[in-house]
N, C-alpha and C positions, 0 to 999 in steps of 0.2 A: 907339448902339440899336438901330440895324443889326445891328453886330456884338453884344450879347447875344441878338436874334431867332436869329442862327443858331448862335450856342453851344444856344440853346434846343430848335430842329428838329431839330440833331444829336443831342441827348442825348435826343429823342422817337423819332427813326428808330431808335437801337441798343436801345431798348430793346424795341424794335415787331420787331426781327431776331429779338434773343434769345428771344422769344417766337412766332415761327416756328418756332424751331427747336429746342425744347423737346421732346424725346419724353411723347407722355401713349398712356392705353386708353381704347379704345374701349366704353364696356358695352353703349351698343344700347339702352339704357332696359330697362323692368323685362321679367322673364321671360314670355312668355306660356303661361298653366297652363289657358287655358280650351278645350274640345272644341269641333271645327264645330258648326255649326247649321244644321240644314234650313230654305232660305229658302222651295222650296219644291217640291210633286211634283204632276208630271200622270202618269194621274189624281190626285185626292187621297189620301193615306192613307185606310185605311179606308174605300178608294168600296166599292159595292157595285153588280151587272149589268154585272160588268165582261166587258168584250169585246172589249177590243183586244189586240195583241199586243209595245206599246212605252209602256215608263215611264221618264220621266226624275225624275231629282232632284236639286236645286239646291239649293248649299250657301252661307254667307255668307262661304266663304274657299278658296285653293285647299284642295285635297287630294290624297291617294293611296292606292291601297289597298294594303294589305301582308297576305301570306300569305292569300288571298281562296276561296282550293279549301280550304283548314284549314277557316278560316273561316265560312264561308257556309253556313248550313244554311237550304235550303227544303224546306217540310212544307206537301203532303205533293210528296215527292220526286217531281220530275220525268224524265221518260226520255231526252230528250234537256234537255243542262243548257243555260238561257240564255245568252248572248251579252252579257257583260255589259263596256264598254268608256266611259272608255278607260283605256288601262293606264298613262299616262301623267297628270303632272298637271294637275288641272284642277278647273272650279270645280262640274260635274254629274256623274253617273252617269248613264248608259242601260241599260237591261234590256232586251233583244230577247227573247223569250221562241217558241222554236222547238218547243212543243210543245201537242196538242191540253187544254185544259184538260176537268177534271172538272165534269158540273155543280151546282150548289146546293154549291159545295164551296170552305170557305177555305181564303187560300194565306196564306202569310207567310213574307216573305226577311229571315231574319235575319243580321245584318251579322257579328252576333259583336261583333270588336277589329282587324278590316281594315280601317275607315276613321278616317282619321287623321289632321291638320291636316299640310299641306307644312313646316315649318318648324319645328317643336318636337317631334311626332312624338302627340300628346297625340290617344288616341282618343277616336272617339263609342262607345262602351260601350253592345253587346246595342241598338245602331239594327234596328228591324224595319220593312219596309215590310210591308203586310196589305192584302188584296183581297180580294172575293166574287163568283163569278160569280154568285152568287144572291141572294137580294131581302137578307138580313141576313147581320150576321158571325156565326160562331160563336164564344160568348166563355168558355166553361167551360176547367177546368184543374186540371193535376196539378203536386205537386212529389214531391220525394223525395230522397234521394243514393245513392247507389252508391260500393263497396267491394269489395276485391277479398277470392275467397273463402278463399284462401291465405297471398298476403303482404301485408305492413304498409301499403303503400302499395298505391292504387292507379292504375293507368297513367293518361294524358291522353286526350285526346279520344274520348272514351268514348260510343259511340250513344245514346239511349236511344229505343225506337219503340210503336207502337202499332198492333196490327193490328186491323180491325175482323170480328168476329166476329157471318157470318150464314149465311147457306144455304150458299152457296160456301166456308165456311171448315174449313181441315183443318190440320195440322199440318206439314205440307210448305211452310206460306206464308215460315215462315223462312228456307227455302234459293232457296226462286223467287222469290217474291213480294215487289217493294218494302212496304216500310209506309205504313199512312194517316196516319201522323205519323208525325214526329221531331224531334229535337233531340239536344244535343251537349253533354258540359261543355270542353269548349274544354280550353285547356290550363292554366286554374290553379284550377278550381272542380272541387269534386266530389258539388254537388248539379246536382240538374235542376229544367227546370219545361218542360209543356206545355202551350201557352197554342192559343187559337182552335180551340178541341175541340167537337164539336159532341156532342149526348146520345147512348149506344146502350154496347155492350159490347164489352168489350177483351180481346186478349190483351198485357200489358203485358213488354215483354224490352229488354234494355241488351247492349252487343256491345261488343267491340274488334276493329270492324270493319278487320281490317288491310289487305282487299283495298280497303277505299274504295266496295263496290257496294251497299253497302246490303242485305247478302244473308251471311246464316249459311255459312260456310265450315268444318267441325269440323277440317281437315289443320292449318290457322291459327288462327283466335279465339276467342276467348273469348267466352262468353255467360253471359246472367242472364236468370231469366224468376221471375215472378210464377202458384206452379202452377194458383192460380184466376184464372179469370178476371174480371176489376173489369168494374165498372159503372160510368158515368159521368152525371152527377155524383155527386161525395162528396168527404169532409174528409178522406181517409184521406192519412195521409206513408208513399211507399212507402220500402223500402231493399232495395237491389239485389245482389245480390252473384258478384260474377265466377269463372268458373270456367273450364280446359281440359278438354274431357272428355278420354277413352281410347277413340283409335280405334279399331273393328274389327279384329281381328288379321287383317292381311294381307301375305304373305311377297312378296319382291323375290329376283330372281336374284345368285347367290352368285358371290365376286367372287376368283379365287385371290391370297392373299396371301405364300403362301408353298411350297415342294415340299414339305409336309406341311398348309397349314392355308387353310381358306377362312373368310374374311372373310361373315357371312349379313344382310343388313340386314333389316329388318320394320317395322309398323305394331300398337300394338296391346298385348297381351301374350303371351308364351309358355307362358303357365301348359296344360296337358294338351295343348299341340301335341305332335302325333307328327312325328320328320323322321328318316328313311332316304339313306344314301349309297350310288349302285349302281355295281358294274362290271362294264357288261353287268346278268346279272341277278341277280349277286354281291352281297349285302350285304356293307359294308365294317366292319370295329369303327372307331365313329368315339368324340371326348368331345366334349362339349359345353360350353361354358363362353361364359362373359358379358365383351364385348370393353367393356373402361372408358371411362366417359363416356360412350357412345354405345346407339341404338334398334339394337342389332347383337349374335349370336352370335359366335362363334369356334366354327369344327369341324375337329376334330384329324383325323388320318389317316395312316398311316404312309403314307413317299413310297412313290412304283411309276411305273413307263412304261407311259400308256397316253395316248392319245391324248383322252378325254374320261370325263367323267361323268356321272352324274344324278343328279336328288335328288327326291324324294316328300316335301311338306309337307302338313301334315293336323291342321288342328284343328275339331273339331265339325263342321258341313257343310260349312266352307269347306276346300278344296282345290286341290296349286296341281304341276305338275312341271316340271324343266326340264335339258338337257344345257348343258353346258359344257365348253369346251376347257378341257387342264390342261397346261400350260407346263411346260419343267426348269426350277426353279428352286435355290435353296438352303434346307438346311432351317432350322429356326431351332436355336437357341441355349437351351439351359439358363442362366440368367442369374437368382440369387435378390437383390430389392433390399428395402430398409425401406419401410415405410407410415407415414407421417405421417398419422394423421387433424388433430390438431389440436395446439397445444404444450401440451396439458393433457399431458403425459407421465405424470403417476400418476395419473388418471383412466382412461385409456385401455387394451386390453392391447396388449402387443408384438407387433408384424404385421410376418410377411414375407410378399412376395409374387412369385411364380416367374412368368415369363417362360414356361413351358415347363408343360405338366397334370405335376404328380406323382403317381407311381403306388406309390413306395416309398420311406418315411422311417423310420429305422434311429434310437431315441431313444439308443439308448448312443452315437456316437459327434458328439449335443451336448450341449452343457456352460452351466451359467450360472454363475458368480463371482462376488461380490462385491467389492468395492476391497482387500478383506485375504485376496482367492483361495479362499475357502468358498464351496463347491460352495451351490448353492443351489437347493431340490425344484423342479420345476414338471412343468406336460402338456403337452399340444400336440393341437391338434386344426385338420383340415384341412378348409378351406370348397373343394371343391370347384370348384363353378360362379365362383368369382373368383377361386378359385389361391392364397388364401391358408393362410401357416400362422399361426395363435393361436398364443403362450403365455400362459399360466397359470400364474400365482406370485405371493407374497405379498411385494409390492413394502416397501421401508421408506424411510423420510425419512432425505434428506442421504446417498444410499446412490449408488454407482455401479457399473455391474453390465455383465459383458461376454458375451459369447454367442460360443460359440465354435461352428463350425456346421465339422466335422472334412471329409476327403474321404468321399466316400462315404456320407456320412447323407441325404441325399437324391436320388432318383434320378427321371427322368420316364418318360414313356411311351417317347422314343425310344432309353432304354437309356442317356441320358447321366446322369453321375453332377459335382454340384459338387466345386469346388476346396474348398483350405480360407478360410472366409471367418471376418471377427470383425465382429461389430457392437456397439455401446456404448449404454448409455442412465443417465439420472445424474437423480437425484431433488432436490429440494428442501429445505431445511427448513421446517418444519413456519410459521414467521414470516414465509416465503416466499407463501405458500398465503392464500386466503383463503376464507371460506364464507358461505352465502347457505342461509338458512332459507327457507320457504314456506308460508305458509297460505292454504289455500284457501276461497275463503267464497263462500257462494250458489250450490254447484255442481248444476244444475237434475237428472242423472244422472250413473251410471257404466259403464263407466269411462272414464278422465278418461287425455289424454297430458299431460304439464305438458315442456315443451321450454325447453332455456336455449340462446340462438344470441347469436352475434357480432355485429358489426360485418357481414360478408360477408353475413349471412343462415345462414351455418352452423350445424348443431345440435350442441353443444359435449357435451350433456348432455339427460340423457332420463328421467324418472320414469313407470311406468305404475302406476295406483290405480286398485284396482278396489274398495276403500271407505276409503281413508286422505284427512285433508284435512291432515296435513302431509309435506311436502316437504323433504328437503334434499342440497342439492348442497354436497360436501363436496372441501379440495383444489380449489382453484380457481384457477388463475393470473388473477392482477389484469388485469380490462380493464371494460369497459364492457358489459354484456347488455341483450339482452331477452327478454323471456318471453311465452310461448306457453302455451292450454289446447285441447285438442282432444278434442274428445268422439266416442271409438272406439266410434262406434252398433255397428257391423258385429264390435266385436271380434277386433280382425283387427292390432292394434299399428300401426297404419300409418294414415296422413291418405288418404281416398278420394274424390275428385273426383264432382261428379255427372252428371247424360244428361241431356239435352232432353226427347227423344224417350219414353224410360222416365218421365219425369217426378220425375226424383227431384235432390236439390240434393247439394250437397256437403257431407260433415261441417264443423259448426261450428265454426270458431277465434276463441277470444278472445285479444286481444291486451291485456298489462300498459300503464296508459296512460302509463308514462316508462320512461326506457332505468334499468338498475340498474347503479352502479357498486361493485365488486368490490372492495377493497382490500384489499394483502398484512396479515396478522394481525388480520381484519377478520371479526367474525362478524356477519353482515347479519339484520337478521328482515325480512321483507318479508308485507305482506298484500293476496293477490289476490283480487279479490272480481270473480267473473267475473259477476256480473249488468250492472256497468259497461264498456259496447264501447270502444274503442278510439278515438279522435278524433284524426286528425292536427293535428297546428298547420299555421294557414294559413303559406306561403310568403312570405314577405318582399322585397317590392318594393325592387330595386336601381335607385337613381336614378343613369343617367353622365352626372357632370360634364361640362358644356358648358367645351369648352376659352376662353380669352379671346384677344381679339387688338389686335394692339395697333397703332400704325402712327403717321408726323409729324401 
């Protein structure tokens, strides 16, 4: 009997040891998906006759603050930011007010998505703490959407502001004063809602405030505004379109780039600008061209031995004089390169670019031949401001072209001539291109610019419509395109931005609702209804997978 019991205990012991040695996963139970809950607040949320300087918010679990500076919106803004603590994990938040509060005013602290539980990061979305220094909580509100006046998508974190219109109001408030009320679109929303407002007349403004100071800086910020003052209460849903202003003309000190060239930085537009470069009192012959992709000009002069030069710049009432040292440097060399505007070589002109300004061109020393070495007739035009030579000729499909620029064909202002250069251009077969036919509907007014843009936002093709509603983009390289229309109100064939002080909105831009796939050997017909505004699709939230842990 004892022997049998010993065998039984030995077997049971082996089973227990085997069970302990087996590896397994610790699941930790169900995932917490609930946001923290405000358990209590002192003073109570939505208190009136607020006189204190400290607020304490207590939650039902440990919380942490994330991106508080970006997410927290205090309305009306305070000159001295409150101290919010702790910055570590805790079950409470303390707000210490360091400013003199306005009388009879409703304040709101909107924490956005900044309050999260410590374990899973579940946000307490759009939590607001509200109090009034007066006897009532203001309860009126307005709402709307924010869009970009030119781009397809609007940036994140756009401020929406209300300035009170009273006997002290003037347009300079957006530059110098903080708004009466403020909210923010935050990182995921393109809509806005301003709550806890009092009745009155206001200026409504949206601002991409890169300085984060609640003041409009035209050098950096974008702005949107309603031309007419708004009155509250009302049930209007507002739409605000952001734009970047063109700055007033301003000249900066030129920088010597070589022995014969200056870089001249500026702000604004250079149309009707007058510029002179002098050696003592003698005007120097100069050539002015655009510096590529920069708000700068290139000023070309023939090399000379001097210690300094002077420059006089004027535009309208603006004038500026500069004196600058000239150092001995190498002169620029003539160099000819091709300009590839896009891969759509069949639609584009063939363009050459010169590193120095061209002053002489001998067309007899330029040849264009096809793959059978047959000469092709062409004409040229020199764009002196951009230093580009544009070739115009009849292209054929499935053809190879060779441009031969013989020595002496091109001479720059320094009397430098080119060496022998060869460039090639190939076109595809008709089956390799696609065609897009667009029918415009509900056009409010003419003229209209219709543009095809690629994924990078570059304009691939443009059609200018003064009365027609049928637009055709032929011989397009297959790709995915966006389509937009611009109401060209001043008829200058470009999009023009707005100006706050002039109360002028940017020219209206309408995007087609979807991207258009253009396929090889396909004819696509697309109706573009200009009365339907583009609405971006909401971004899908990507959830991070939690790593599983295992143990003994």
